VONU-490750 format. One record per atom (N, C-alpha, C): residue number from 1; residue in one letter; atom name; x negated, y, z. Coordinates in Angstrom, 1 decimal. Example, Ala and Ser with C-alpha at 12.3 -4.5 7.8 and 13.67 -1.06 7.14 Angstrom:
<pt><k>1</k><r>a</r><a>N</a><u>-13.2</u><v>-5.7</v><w>7.8</w></pt>
<pt><k>1</k><r>a</r><a>CA</a><u>-12.3</u><v>-4.5</v><w>7.8</w></pt>
<pt><k>1</k><r>a</r><a>C</a><u>-13.2</u><v>-3.3</v><w>7.8</w></pt>
<pt><k>2</k><r>s</r><a>N</a><u>-12.8</u><v>-2.2</v><w>7.1</w></pt>
<pt><k>2</k><r>s</r><a>CA</a><u>-13.7</u><v>-1.1</v><w>7.1</w></pt>
<pt><k>2</k><r>s</r><a>C</a><u>-12.9</u><v>0.0</v><w>7.9</w></pt>
***
This chain:
<pt><k>1</k><r>x</r><a>N</a><u>-1.0</u><v>-1.4</v><w>-0.1</w></pt>
<pt><k>1</k><r>x</r><a>CA</a><u>0.1</u><v>0.1</v><w>-0.2</w></pt>
<pt><k>1</k><r>x</r><a>C</a><u>-0.8</u><v>1.1</v><w>0.2</w></pt>
<pt><k>2</k><r>x</r><a>N</a><u>-0.2</u><v>2.0</v><w>-0.9</w></pt>
<pt><k>2</k><r>x</r><a>CA</a><u>-1.3</u><v>3.9</v><w>-1.1</w></pt>
<pt><k>2</k><r>x</r><a>C</a><u>-1.1</u><v>4.4</v><w>0.4</w></pt>
<pt><k>3</k><r>x</r><a>N</a><u>-1.8</u><v>4.9</v><w>0.8</w></pt>
<pt><k>3</k><r>x</r><a>CA</a><u>-2.1</u><v>6.2</v><w>1.6</w></pt>
<pt><k>3</k><r>x</r><a>C</a><u>-1.7</u><v>7.4</v><w>1.4</w></pt>
<pt><k>4</k><r>x</r><a>N</a><u>-0.7</u><v>7.9</v><w>2.3</w></pt>
<pt><k>4</k><r>x</r><a>CA</a><u>0.8</u><v>9.1</v><w>2.1</w></pt>
<pt><k>4</k><r>x</r><a>C</a><u>-0.8</u><v>10.3</v><w>1.5</w></pt>
<pt><k>5</k><r>x</r><a>N</a><u>-0.7</u><v>10.8</v><w>0.4</w></pt>
<pt><k>5</k><r>x</r><a>CA</a><u>-1.5</u><v>12.1</v><w>0.4</w></pt>
<pt><k>5</k><r>x</r><a>C</a><u>-0.4</u><v>13.2</v><w>0.1</w></pt>
<pt><k>6</k><r>x</r><a>N</a><u>-1.2</u><v>14.7</v><w>0.6</w></pt>
<pt><k>6</k><r>x</r><a>CA</a><u>-0.5</u><v>15.5</v><w>0.0</w></pt>
<pt><k>6</k><r>x</r><a>C</a><u>-1.2</u><v>16.6</v><w>-0.6</w></pt>
<pt><k>7</k><r>x</r><a>N</a><u>-0.3</u><v>17.4</v><w>-1.7</w></pt>
<pt><k>7</k><r>x</r><a>CA</a><u>-1.5</u><v>18.1</v><w>-2.1</w></pt>
<pt><k>7</k><r>x</r><a>C</a><u>-1.1</u><v>19.7</v><w>-2.1</w></pt>
<pt><k>8</k><r>x</r><a>N</a><u>-2.7</u><v>20.3</v><w>-1.8</w></pt>
<pt><k>8</k><r>x</r><a>CA</a><u>-2.3</u><v>21.5</v><w>-1.2</w></pt>
<pt><k>8</k><r>x</r><a>C</a><u>-3.3</u><v>22.4</v><w>-1.9</w></pt>
<pt><k>9</k><r>x</r><a>N</a><u>-3.3</u><v>23.8</v><w>-1.7</w></pt>
<pt><k>9</k><r>x</r><a>CA</a><u>-4.8</u><v>24.3</v><w>-2.5</w></pt>
<pt><k>9</k><r>x</r><a>C</a><u>-5.3</u><v>25.6</v><w>-1.4</w></pt>
<pt><k>10</k><r>x</r><a>N</a><u>-6.5</u><v>25.5</v><w>-1.9</w></pt>
<pt><k>10</k><r>x</r><a>CA</a><u>-7.4</u><v>26.4</v><w>-0.7</w></pt>
<pt><k>10</k><r>x</r><a>C</a><u>-7.5</u><v>27.7</v><w>-1.5</w></pt>
<pt><k>11</k><r>x</r><a>N</a><u>-7.9</u><v>29.1</v><w>-1.1</w></pt>
<pt><k>11</k><r>x</r><a>CA</a><u>-7.9</u><v>30.2</v><w>-2.0</w></pt>
<pt><k>11</k><r>x</r><a>C</a><u>-8.6</u><v>30.9</v><w>-0.9</w></pt>
<pt><k>12</k><r>x</r><a>N</a><u>-9.0</u><v>31.9</v><w>-2.3</w></pt>
<pt><k>12</k><r>x</r><a>CA</a><u>-10.3</u><v>32.8</v><w>-1.4</w></pt>
<pt><k>12</k><r>x</r><a>C</a><u>-10.2</u><v>34.2</v><w>-2.7</w></pt>
<pt><k>13</k><r>x</r><a>N</a><u>-10.2</u><v>35.8</v><w>-2.0</w></pt>
<pt><k>13</k><r>x</r><a>CA</a><u>-9.9</u><v>36.4</v><w>-3.1</w></pt>
<pt><k>13</k><r>x</r><a>C</a><u>-11.3</u><v>38.0</v><w>-2.8</w></pt>
<pt><k>14</k><r>x</r><a>N</a><u>-11.9</u><v>37.9</v><w>-3.6</w></pt>
<pt><k>14</k><r>x</r><a>CA</a><u>-12.5</u><v>39.6</v><w>-3.7</w></pt>
<pt><k>14</k><r>x</r><a>C</a><u>-11.8</u><v>40.2</v><w>-4.5</w></pt>
<pt><k>15</k><r>x</r><a>N</a><u>-11.9</u><v>41.8</v><w>-4.5</w></pt>
<pt><k>15</k><r>x</r><a>CA</a><u>-11.7</u><v>42.1</v><w>-5.0</w></pt>
<pt><k>15</k><r>x</r><a>C</a><u>-11.9</u><v>42.3</v><w>-6.8</w></pt>
<pt><k>16</k><r>x</r><a>N</a><u>-13.1</u><v>41.4</v><w>-7.0</w></pt>
<pt><k>16</k><r>x</r><a>CA</a><u>-13.6</u><v>41.8</v><w>-8.5</w></pt>
<pt><k>16</k><r>x</r><a>C</a><u>-13.4</u><v>39.9</v><w>-9.1</w></pt>
<pt><k>17</k><r>x</r><a>N</a><u>-13.4</u><v>38.7</v><w>-8.3</w></pt>
<pt><k>17</k><r>x</r><a>CA</a><u>-13.0</u><v>37.7</v><w>-8.6</w></pt>
<pt><k>17</k><r>x</r><a>C</a><u>-12.0</u><v>36.6</v><w>-7.7</w></pt>
<pt><k>18</k><r>x</r><a>N</a><u>-11.5</u><v>35.7</v><w>-7.8</w></pt>
<pt><k>18</k><r>x</r><a>CA</a><u>-11.1</u><v>34.6</v><w>-6.6</w></pt>
<pt><k>18</k><r>x</r><a>C</a><u>-11.5</u><v>33.1</v><w>-6.9</w></pt>
<pt><k>19</k><r>x</r><a>N</a><u>-11.3</u><v>32.3</v><w>-6.0</w></pt>
<pt><k>19</k><r>x</r><a>CA</a><u>-11.5</u><v>31.0</v><w>-6.0</w></pt>
<pt><k>19</k><r>x</r><a>C</a><u>-10.0</u><v>30.4</v><w>-5.6</w></pt>
<pt><k>20</k><r>x</r><a>N</a><u>-9.7</u><v>29.3</v><w>-5.8</w></pt>
<pt><k>20</k><r>x</r><a>CA</a><u>-8.6</u><v>28.7</v><w>-6.1</w></pt>
<pt><k>20</k><r>x</r><a>C</a><u>-8.7</u><v>27.3</v><w>-6.5</w></pt>
<pt><k>21</k><r>x</r><a>N</a><u>-8.7</u><v>26.2</v><w>-5.3</w></pt>
<pt><k>21</k><r>x</r><a>CA</a><u>-9.1</u><v>25.1</v><w>-5.4</w></pt>
<pt><k>21</k><r>x</r><a>C</a><u>-7.9</u><v>24.1</v><w>-4.9</w></pt>
<pt><k>22</k><r>x</r><a>N</a><u>-7.6</u><v>23.2</v><w>-5.9</w></pt>
<pt><k>22</k><r>x</r><a>CA</a><u>-6.8</u><v>22.3</v><w>-5.8</w></pt>
<pt><k>22</k><r>x</r><a>C</a><u>-7.1</u><v>21.2</v><w>-4.9</w></pt>
<pt><k>23</k><r>x</r><a>N</a><u>-6.2</u><v>20.7</v><w>-3.9</w></pt>
<pt><k>23</k><r>x</r><a>CA</a><u>-6.6</u><v>19.3</v><w>-3.3</w></pt>
<pt><k>23</k><r>x</r><a>C</a><u>-5.7</u><v>18.3</v><w>-3.4</w></pt>
<pt><k>24</k><r>x</r><a>N</a><u>-6.0</u><v>17.0</v><w>-3.1</w></pt>
<pt><k>24</k><r>x</r><a>CA</a><u>-5.3</u><v>16.0</v><w>-2.4</w></pt>
<pt><k>24</k><r>x</r><a>C</a><u>-6.0</u><v>15.3</v><w>-1.2</w></pt>
<pt><k>25</k><r>x</r><a>N</a><u>-5.1</u><v>15.5</v><w>0.0</w></pt>
<pt><k>25</k><r>x</r><a>CA</a><u>-5.7</u><v>14.7</v><w>1.2</w></pt>
<pt><k>25</k><r>x</r><a>C</a><u>-4.7</u><v>14.0</v><w>1.4</w></pt>
<pt><k>26</k><r>x</r><a>N</a><u>-5.4</u><v>13.4</v><w>2.8</w></pt>
<pt><k>26</k><r>x</r><a>CA</a><u>-4.3</u><v>12.3</v><w>3.7</w></pt>
<pt><k>26</k><r>x</r><a>C</a><u>-3.2</u><v>13.4</v><w>4.3</w></pt>
<pt><k>27</k><r>x</r><a>N</a><u>-2.1</u><v>12.5</v><w>4.4</w></pt>
<pt><k>27</k><r>x</r><a>CA</a><u>-1.2</u><v>13.3</v><w>4.9</w></pt>
<pt><k>27</k><r>x</r><a>C</a><u>-1.3</u><v>13.3</v><w>6.2</w></pt>
<pt><k>28</k><r>x</r><a>N</a><u>-0.9</u><v>14.5</v><w>6.9</w></pt>
<pt><k>28</k><r>x</r><a>CA</a><u>-1.3</u><v>14.7</v><w>8.3</w></pt>
<pt><k>28</k><r>x</r><a>C</a><u>-2.8</u><v>15.8</v><w>8.4</w></pt>
<pt><k>29</k><r>x</r><a>N</a><u>-3.7</u><v>16.0</v><w>7.8</w></pt>
<pt><k>29</k><r>x</r><a>CA</a><u>-4.9</u><v>17.0</v><w>7.6</w></pt>
<pt><k>29</k><r>x</r><a>C</a><u>-4.7</u><v>18.3</v><w>8.1</w></pt>
<pt><k>30</k><r>x</r><a>N</a><u>-5.2</u><v>18.8</v><w>8.8</w></pt>
<pt><k>30</k><r>x</r><a>CA</a><u>-5.3</u><v>20.1</v><w>8.9</w></pt>
<pt><k>30</k><r>x</r><a>C</a><u>-5.7</u><v>21.1</v><w>8.1</w></pt>
<pt><k>31</k><r>x</r><a>N</a><u>-5.2</u><v>22.2</v><w>8.2</w></pt>
<pt><k>31</k><r>x</r><a>CA</a><u>-6.2</u><v>23.5</v><w>7.5</w></pt>
<pt><k>31</k><r>x</r><a>C</a><u>-7.7</u><v>23.6</v><w>7.4</w></pt>
<pt><k>32</k><r>x</r><a>N</a><u>-8.3</u><v>23.2</v><w>9.0</w></pt>
<pt><k>32</k><r>x</r><a>CA</a><u>-9.9</u><v>22.8</v><w>8.8</w></pt>
<pt><k>32</k><r>x</r><a>C</a><u>-10.8</u><v>22.2</v><w>7.4</w></pt>
<pt><k>33</k><r>x</r><a>N</a><u>-9.7</u><v>20.9</v><w>7.5</w></pt>
<pt><k>33</k><r>x</r><a>CA</a><u>-10.1</u><v>19.9</v><w>6.5</w></pt>
<pt><k>33</k><r>x</r><a>C</a><u>-9.8</u><v>19.8</v><w>5.5</w></pt>
<pt><k>34</k><r>x</r><a>N</a><u>-9.1</u><v>21.0</v><w>5.1</w></pt>
<pt><k>34</k><r>x</r><a>CA</a><u>-9.0</u><v>21.5</v><w>3.9</w></pt>
<pt><k>34</k><r>x</r><a>C</a><u>-10.1</u><v>22.3</v><w>3.4</w></pt>
<pt><k>35</k><r>x</r><a>N</a><u>-10.2</u><v>22.9</v><w>4.1</w></pt>
<pt><k>35</k><r>x</r><a>CA</a><u>-11.4</u><v>24.2</v><w>4.0</w></pt>
<pt><k>35</k><r>x</r><a>C</a><u>-12.6</u><v>23.4</v><w>3.7</w></pt>
<pt><k>36</k><r>x</r><a>N</a><u>-12.4</u><v>22.7</v><w>4.7</w></pt>
<pt><k>36</k><r>x</r><a>CA</a><u>-13.8</u><v>21.6</v><w>4.4</w></pt>
<pt><k>36</k><r>x</r><a>C</a><u>-14.2</u><v>21.0</v><w>3.1</w></pt>
<pt><k>37</k><r>x</r><a>N</a><u>-13.1</u><v>20.6</v><w>2.4</w></pt>
<pt><k>37</k><r>x</r><a>CA</a><u>-12.6</u><v>19.7</v><w>1.6</w></pt>
<pt><k>37</k><r>x</r><a>C</a><u>-12.8</u><v>20.4</v><w>0.6</w></pt>
<pt><k>38</k><r>x</r><a>N</a><u>-12.4</u><v>21.5</v><w>0.4</w></pt>
<pt><k>38</k><r>x</r><a>CA</a><u>-12.8</u><v>22.8</v><w>-0.6</w></pt>
<pt><k>38</k><r>x</r><a>C</a><u>-14.3</u><v>23.3</v><w>-1.1</w></pt>
<pt><k>39</k><r>x</r><a>N</a><u>-15.3</u><v>23.0</v><w>-0.3</w></pt>
<pt><k>39</k><r>x</r><a>CA</a><u>-16.2</u><v>23.6</v><w>-0.5</w></pt>
<pt><k>39</k><r>x</r><a>C</a><u>-17.0</u><v>25.0</v><w>-0.4</w></pt>
<pt><k>40</k><r>x</r><a>N</a><u>-15.5</u><v>25.7</v><w>-0.2</w></pt>
<pt><k>40</k><r>x</r><a>CA</a><u>-16.0</u><v>27.1</v><w>-0.2</w></pt>
<pt><k>40</k><r>x</r><a>C</a><u>-16.8</u><v>27.4</v><w>0.6</w></pt>
<pt><k>41</k><r>x</r><a>N</a><u>-16.1</u><v>27.2</v><w>1.8</w></pt>
<pt><k>41</k><r>x</r><a>CA</a><u>-17.5</u><v>28.1</v><w>2.6</w></pt>
<pt><k>41</k><r>x</r><a>C</a><u>-19.0</u><v>27.3</v><w>2.4</w></pt>
<pt><k>42</k><r>x</r><a>N</a><u>-19.5</u><v>26.5</v><w>2.0</w></pt>
<pt><k>42</k><r>x</r><a>CA</a><u>-20.7</u><v>26.0</v><w>1.4</w></pt>
<pt><k>42</k><r>x</r><a>C</a><u>-21.3</u><v>26.9</v><w>0.5</w></pt>
<pt><k>43</k><r>x</r><a>N</a><u>-20.2</u><v>26.8</v><w>-0.8</w></pt>
<pt><k>43</k><r>x</r><a>CA</a><u>-20.3</u><v>27.7</v><w>-1.8</w></pt>
<pt><k>43</k><r>x</r><a>C</a><u>-20.7</u><v>29.0</v><w>-1.7</w></pt>
<pt><k>44</k><r>x</r><a>N</a><u>-20.2</u><v>29.7</v><w>-0.6</w></pt>
<pt><k>44</k><r>x</r><a>CA</a><u>-20.1</u><v>31.4</v><w>-0.3</w></pt>
<pt><k>44</k><r>x</r><a>C</a><u>-20.6</u><v>31.6</v><w>0.9</w></pt>
<pt><k>45</k><r>x</r><a>N</a><u>-21.6</u><v>32.5</v><w>0.8</w></pt>
<pt><k>45</k><r>x</r><a>CA</a><u>-22.3</u><v>33.0</v><w>2.2</w></pt>
<pt><k>45</k><r>x</r><a>C</a><u>-21.5</u><v>33.7</v><w>3.1</w></pt>
<pt><k>46</k><r>x</r><a>N</a><u>-20.9</u><v>34.6</v><w>2.9</w></pt>
<pt><k>46</k><r>x</r><a>CA</a><u>-20.0</u><v>34.8</v><w>3.5</w></pt>
<pt><k>46</k><r>x</r><a>C</a><u>-19.0</u><v>34.7</v><w>4.4</w></pt>
<pt><k>47</k><r>x</r><a>N</a><u>-18.6</u><v>33.6</v><w>3.6</w></pt>
<pt><k>47</k><r>x</r><a>CA</a><u>-17.6</u><v>32.9</v><w>4.6</w></pt>
<pt><k>47</k><r>x</r><a>C</a><u>-18.2</u><v>31.5</v><w>5.4</w></pt>
<pt><k>48</k><r>x</r><a>N</a><u>-19.5</u><v>31.2</v><w>4.9</w></pt>
<pt><k>48</k><r>x</r><a>CA</a><u>-20.1</u><v>30.2</v><w>5.7</w></pt>
<pt><k>48</k><r>x</r><a>C</a><u>-20.6</u><v>31.2</v><w>7.1</w></pt>
<pt><k>49</k><r>x</r><a>N</a><u>-21.0</u><v>32.4</v><w>7.5</w></pt>
<pt><k>49</k><r>x</r><a>CA</a><u>-21.7</u><v>33.2</v><w>8.0</w></pt>
<pt><k>49</k><r>x</r><a>C</a><u>-20.2</u><v>33.4</v><w>9.1</w></pt>
<pt><k>50</k><r>x</r><a>N</a><u>-19.0</u><v>33.5</v><w>8.9</w></pt>
<pt><k>50</k><r>x</r><a>CA</a><u>-18.0</u><v>34.1</v><w>9.7</w></pt>
<pt><k>50</k><r>x</r><a>C</a><u>-16.9</u><v>33.1</v><w>10.3</w></pt>
<pt><k>51</k><r>x</r><a>N</a><u>-16.4</u><v>33.3</v><w>11.1</w></pt>
<pt><k>51</k><r>x</r><a>CA</a><u>-15.6</u><v>32.6</v><w>11.9</w></pt>
<pt><k>51</k><r>x</r><a>C</a><u>-14.2</u><v>32.3</v><w>10.8</w></pt>
<pt><k>52</k><r>x</r><a>N</a><u>-14.1</u><v>31.2</v><w>10.9</w></pt>
<pt><k>52</k><r>x</r><a>CA</a><u>-12.9</u><v>31.0</v><w>10.1</w></pt>
<pt><k>52</k><r>x</r><a>C</a><u>-11.4</u><v>31.6</v><w>10.3</w></pt>
<pt><k>53</k><r>x</r><a>N</a><u>-11.2</u><v>32.6</v><w>9.7</w></pt>
<pt><k>53</k><r>x</r><a>CA</a><u>-9.5</u><v>33.2</v><w>9.6</w></pt>
<pt><k>53</k><r>x</r><a>C</a><u>-9.1</u><v>33.1</v><w>8.5</w></pt>
<pt><k>54</k><r>x</r><a>N</a><u>-7.6</u><v>32.7</v><w>8.6</w></pt>
<pt><k>54</k><r>x</r><a>CA</a><u>-7.0</u><v>32.0</v><w>7.5</w></pt>
<pt><k>54</k><r>x</r><a>C</a><u>-5.4</u><v>31.8</v><w>8.0</w></pt>
<pt><k>55</k><r>x</r><a>N</a><u>-5.1</u><v>31.3</v><w>6.4</w></pt>
<pt><k>55</k><r>x</r><a>CA</a><u>-2.9</u><v>31.6</v><w>7.1</w></pt>
<pt><k>55</k><r>x</r><a>C</a><u>-2.8</u><v>30.9</v><w>5.7</w></pt>
<pt><k>56</k><r>x</r><a>N</a><u>-1.2</u><v>30.7</v><w>6.0</w></pt>
<pt><k>56</k><r>x</r><a>CA</a><u>-1.0</u><v>29.4</v><w>5.2</w></pt>
<pt><k>56</k><r>x</r><a>C</a><u>0.3</u><v>30.7</v><w>4.4</w></pt>
<pt><k>57</k><r>x</r><a>N</a><u>0.7</u><v>30.9</v><w>3.3</w></pt>
<pt><k>57</k><r>x</r><a>CA</a><u>1.0</u><v>31.6</v><w>2.4</w></pt>
<pt><k>57</k><r>x</r><a>C</a><u>1.2</u><v>32.8</v><w>3.0</w></pt>
<pt><k>58</k><r>x</r><a>N</a><u>0.3</u><v>33.8</v><w>3.3</w></pt>
<pt><k>58</k><r>x</r><a>CA</a><u>0.3</u><v>35.0</v><w>3.9</w></pt>
<pt><k>58</k><r>x</r><a>C</a><u>0.6</u><v>34.9</v><w>6.1</w></pt>
<pt><k>59</k><r>x</r><a>N</a><u>1.0</u><v>33.6</v><w>6.3</w></pt>
<pt><k>59</k><r>x</r><a>CA</a><u>1.1</u><v>34.3</v><w>7.7</w></pt>
<pt><k>59</k><r>x</r><a>C</a><u>-0.3</u><v>33.5</v><w>8.3</w></pt>
<pt><k>60</k><r>x</r><a>N</a><u>-1.0</u><v>34.2</v><w>9.1</w></pt>
<pt><k>60</k><r>x</r><a>CA</a><u>-2.2</u><v>33.6</v><w>9.6</w></pt>
<pt><k>60</k><r>x</r><a>C</a><u>-2.1</u><v>32.3</v><w>10.6</w></pt>
<pt><k>61</k><r>x</r><a>N</a><u>-2.8</u><v>31.3</v><w>10.7</w></pt>
<pt><k>61</k><r>x</r><a>CA</a><u>-2.5</u><v>30.1</v><w>11.6</w></pt>
<pt><k>61</k><r>x</r><a>C</a><u>-3.7</u><v>30.0</v><w>12.0</w></pt>
<pt><k>62</k><r>x</r><a>N</a><u>-3.3</u><v>28.8</v><w>13.0</w></pt>
<pt><k>62</k><r>x</r><a>CA</a><u>-5.0</u><v>28.3</v><w>13.6</w></pt>
<pt><k>62</k><r>x</r><a>C</a><u>-5.8</u><v>26.9</v><w>12.8</w></pt>
<pt><k>63</k><r>x</r><a>N</a><u>-7.1</u><v>26.6</v><w>12.7</w></pt>
<pt><k>63</k><r>x</r><a>CA</a><u>-7.6</u><v>25.9</v><w>12.2</w></pt>
<pt><k>63</k><r>x</r><a>C</a><u>-7.2</u><v>24.5</v><w>12.1</w></pt>
<pt><k>64</k><r>x</r><a>N</a><u>-6.5</u><v>24.2</v><w>13.3</w></pt>
<pt><k>64</k><r>x</r><a>CA</a><u>-5.9</u><v>23.0</v><w>13.6</w></pt>
<pt><k>64</k><r>x</r><a>C</a><u>-4.5</u><v>22.7</v><w>13.4</w></pt>
<pt><k>65</k><r>x</r><a>N</a><u>-3.7</u><v>23.6</v><w>12.1</w></pt>
<pt><k>65</k><r>x</r><a>CA</a><u>-2.7</u><v>23.5</v><w>12.1</w></pt>
<pt><k>65</k><r>x</r><a>C</a><u>-2.2</u><v>22.4</v><w>10.9</w></pt>
<pt><k>66</k><r>x</r><a>N</a><u>-1.6</u><v>21.8</v><w>10.9</w></pt>
<pt><k>66</k><r>x</r><a>CA</a><u>-1.0</u><v>20.2</v><w>10.1</w></pt>
<pt><k>66</k><r>x</r><a>C</a><u>-0.3</u><v>21.3</v><w>8.9</w></pt>
<pt><k>67</k><r>x</r><a>N</a><u>-1.1</u><v>20.3</v><w>7.7</w></pt>
<pt><k>67</k><r>x</r><a>CA</a><u>-0.5</u><v>20.9</v><w>6.4</w></pt>
<pt><k>67</k><r>x</r><a>C</a><u>0.4</u><v>20.5</v><w>6.0</w></pt>
<pt><k>68</k><r>x</r><a>N</a><u>1.5</u><v>20.9</v><w>5.1</w></pt>
<pt><k>68</k><r>x</r><a>CA</a><u>2.5</u><v>19.8</v><w>4.8</w></pt>
<pt><k>68</k><r>x</r><a>C</a><u>2.2</u><v>20.4</v><w>3.2</w></pt>
<pt><k>69</k><r>x</r><a>N</a><u>2.8</u><v>19.4</v><w>2.3</w></pt>
<pt><k>69</k><r>x</r><a>CA</a><u>2.6</u><v>19.2</v><w>0.2</w></pt>
<pt><k>69</k><r>x</r><a>C</a><u>2.9</u><v>20.4</v><w>0.1</w></pt>
<pt><k>70</k><r>x</r><a>N</a><u>1.8</u><v>21.6</v><w>-0.6</w></pt>
<pt><k>70</k><r>x</r><a>CA</a><u>2.5</u><v>22.3</v><w>-1.3</w></pt>
<pt><k>70</k><r>x</r><a>C</a><u>2.1</u><v>23.5</v><w>-0.5</w></pt>
<pt><k>71</k><r>x</r><a>N</a><u>1.5</u><v>22.9</v><w>0.6</w></pt>
<pt><k>71</k><r>x</r><a>CA</a><u>0.6</u><v>24.8</v><w>1.4</w></pt>
<pt><k>71</k><r>x</r><a>C</a><u>-0.3</u><v>24.9</v><w>0.4</w></pt>
<pt><k>72</k><r>x</r><a>N</a><u>-0.5</u><v>26.9</v><w>0.5</w></pt>
<pt><k>72</k><r>x</r><a>CA</a><u>-1.8</u><v>27.4</v><w>-0.4</w></pt>
<pt><k>72</k><r>x</r><a>C</a><u>-2.1</u><v>27.8</v><w>1.0</w></pt>
<pt><k>73</k><r>x</r><a>N</a><u>-3.5</u><v>27.4</v><w>1.4</w></pt>
<pt><k>73</k><r>x</r><a>CA</a><u>-4.4</u><v>27.7</v><w>2.8</w></pt>
<pt><k>73</k><r>x</r><a>C</a><u>-5.0</u><v>29.2</v><w>1.9</w></pt>
<pt><k>74</k><r>x</r><a>N</a><u>-5.0</u><v>30.0</v><w>2.7</w></pt>
<pt><k>74</k><r>x</r><a>CA</a><u>-5.9</u><v>31.1</v><w>2.2</w></pt>
<pt><k>74</k><r>x</r><a>C</a><u>-6.9</u><v>31.9</v><w>3.4</w></pt>
<pt><k>75</k><r>x</r><a>N</a><u>-7.3</u><v>31.6</v><w>2.6</w></pt>
<pt><k>75</k><r>x</r><a>CA</a><u>-9.3</u><v>32.3</v><w>4.0</w></pt>
<pt><k>75</k><r>x</r><a>C</a><u>-8.9</u><v>34.2</v><w>3.4</w></pt>
<pt><k>76</k><r>x</r><a>N</a><u>-9.1</u><v>34.5</v><w>4.4</w></pt>
<pt><k>76</k><r>x</r><a>CA</a><u>-9.7</u><v>36.3</v><w>4.9</w></pt>
<pt><k>76</k><r>x</r><a>C</a><u>-10.7</u><v>36.5</v><w>5.0</w></pt>
<pt><k>77</k><r>x</r><a>N</a><u>-10.7</u><v>37.4</v><w>4.4</w></pt>
<pt><k>77</k><r>x</r><a>CA</a><u>-12.1</u><v>38.6</v><w>4.4</w></pt>
<pt><k>77</k><r>x</r><a>C</a><u>-12.2</u><v>39.1</v><w>5.9</w></pt>
<pt><k>78</k><r>x</r><a>N</a><u>-13.2</u><v>39.7</v><w>6.3</w></pt>
<pt><k>78</k><r>x</r><a>CA</a><u>-12.9</u><v>40.1</v><w>7.6</w></pt>
<pt><k>78</k><r>x</r><a>C</a><u>-12.4</u><v>41.9</v><w>7.2</w></pt>
<pt><k>79</k><r>x</r><a>N</a><u>-11.8</u><v>42.4</v><w>8.4</w></pt>
<pt><k>79</k><r>x</r><a>CA</a><u>-11.4</u><v>44.1</v><w>7.8</w></pt>
<pt><k>79</k><r>x</r><a>C</a><u>-12.8</u><v>44.9</v><w>8.4</w></pt>
<pt><k>80</k><r>x</r><a>N</a><u>-13.0</u><v>46.2</v><w>7.2</w></pt>
<pt><k>80</k><r>x</r><a>CA</a><u>-14.0</u><v>46.9</v><w>7.2</w></pt>
<pt><k>80</k><r>x</r><a>C</a><u>-13.7</u><v>47.7</v><w>8.4</w></pt>
<pt><k>81</k><r>x</r><a>N</a><u>-12.3</u><v>48.0</v><w>8.3</w></pt>
<pt><k>81</k><r>x</r><a>CA</a><u>-12.3</u><v>49.2</v><w>9.0</w></pt>
<pt><k>81</k><r>x</r><a>C</a><u>-10.9</u><v>48.7</v><w>9.8</w></pt>
<pt><k>82</k><r>x</r><a>N</a><u>-10.6</u><v>49.1</v><w>11.0</w></pt>
<pt><k>82</k><r>x</r><a>CA</a><u>-9.3</u><v>49.0</v><w>11.4</w></pt>
<pt><k>82</k><r>x</r><a>C</a><u>-7.9</u><v>50.0</v><w>11.2</w></pt>
<pt><k>83</k><r>x</r><a>N</a><u>-7.1</u><v>49.1</v><w>10.8</w></pt>
<pt><k>83</k><r>x</r><a>CA</a><u>-6.3</u><v>50.2</v><w>10.0</w></pt>
<pt><k>83</k><r>x</r><a>C</a><u>-5.7</u><v>51.1</v><w>10.8</w></pt>
<pt><k>84</k><r>x</r><a>N</a><u>-5.1</u><v>50.9</v><w>12.3</w></pt>
<pt><k>84</k><r>x</r><a>CA</a><u>-4.4</u><v>51.5</v><w>13.3</w></pt>
<pt><k>84</k><r>x</r><a>C</a><u>-5.2</u><v>52.8</v><w>13.0</w></pt>
<pt><k>85</k><r>x</r><a>N</a><u>-6.9</u><v>52.3</v><w>13.3</w></pt>
<pt><k>85</k><r>x</r><a>CA</a><u>-8.1</u><v>54.0</v><w>13.3</w></pt>
<pt><k>85</k><r>x</r><a>C</a><u>-7.6</u><v>54.6</v><w>12.1</w></pt>
<pt><k>86</k><r>x</r><a>N</a><u>-7.5</u><v>54.3</v><w>11.0</w></pt>
<pt><k>86</k><r>x</r><a>CA</a><u>-7.4</u><v>54.9</v><w>9.6</w></pt>
<pt><k>86</k><r>x</r><a>C</a><u>-6.3</u><v>56.0</v><w>9.5</w></pt>
<pt><k>87</k><r>x</r><a>N</a><u>-5.0</u><v>55.1</v><w>10.3</w></pt>
<pt><k>87</k><r>x</r><a>CA</a><u>-3.8</u><v>55.8</v><w>10.0</w></pt>
<pt><k>87</k><r>x</r><a>C</a><u>-4.0</u><v>56.7</v><w>11.3</w></pt>
<pt><k>88</k><r>x</r><a>N</a><u>-4.5</u><v>56.8</v><w>12.5</w></pt>
<pt><k>88</k><r>x</r><a>CA</a><u>-4.5</u><v>57.9</v><w>13.3</w></pt>
<pt><k>88</k><r>x</r><a>C</a><u>-5.4</u><v>59.3</v><w>12.9</w></pt>
<pt><k>89</k><r>x</r><a>N</a><u>-6.4</u><v>58.7</v><w>12.2</w></pt>
<pt><k>89</k><r>x</r><a>CA</a><u>-7.4</u><v>59.7</v><w>11.6</w></pt>
<pt><k>89</k><r>x</r><a>C</a><u>-6.3</u><v>60.8</v><w>10.7</w></pt>
<pt><k>90</k><r>x</r><a>N</a><u>-5.9</u><v>59.4</v><w>10.0</w></pt>
<pt><k>90</k><r>x</r><a>CA</a><u>-4.9</u><v>60.5</v><w>8.2</w></pt>
<pt><k>90</k><r>x</r><a>C</a><u>-3.6</u><v>61.4</v><w>9.3</w></pt>
<pt><k>91</k><r>x</r><a>N</a><u>-3.4</u><v>61.2</v><w>10.3</w></pt>
<pt><k>91</k><r>x</r><a>CA</a><u>-2.3</u><v>61.9</v><w>11.1</w></pt>
<pt><k>91</k><r>x</r><a>C</a><u>-3.0</u><v>62.8</v><w>11.6</w></pt>
<pt><k>92</k><r>x</r><a>N</a><u>-4.0</u><v>62.7</v><w>12.0</w></pt>
<pt><k>92</k><r>x</r><a>CA</a><u>-4.9</u><v>64.1</v><w>12.5</w></pt>
<pt><k>92</k><r>x</r><a>C</a><u>-4.6</u><v>65.1</v><w>11.8</w></pt>
<pt><k>93</k><r>x</r><a>N</a><u>-5.4</u><v>64.7</v><w>10.2</w></pt>
<pt><k>93</k><r>x</r><a>CA</a><u>-5.3</u><v>66.0</v><w>9.3</w></pt>
<pt><k>93</k><r>x</r><a>C</a><u>-4.6</u><v>66.8</v><w>9.1</w></pt>
***
């Protein structure tokens, strides 16, 4: 009997380029398993040196969240500045 699998994709985007890796993983796999299987952290130095900040379909989640068939795991870049602080500075002007 074949092991149950799910189809997911892992995505990472920069302003000039995006990466998208489609995967088949065993049912019950977590976000961190998908990220590891995608190989993106090994290929992209900026991901390897930062903590895993991710979400599924624009909703932040923990790396140990169990995936469902069809999920899109998104790897987020660190913020360059705090959006709340930028709004405060803009309001002062």
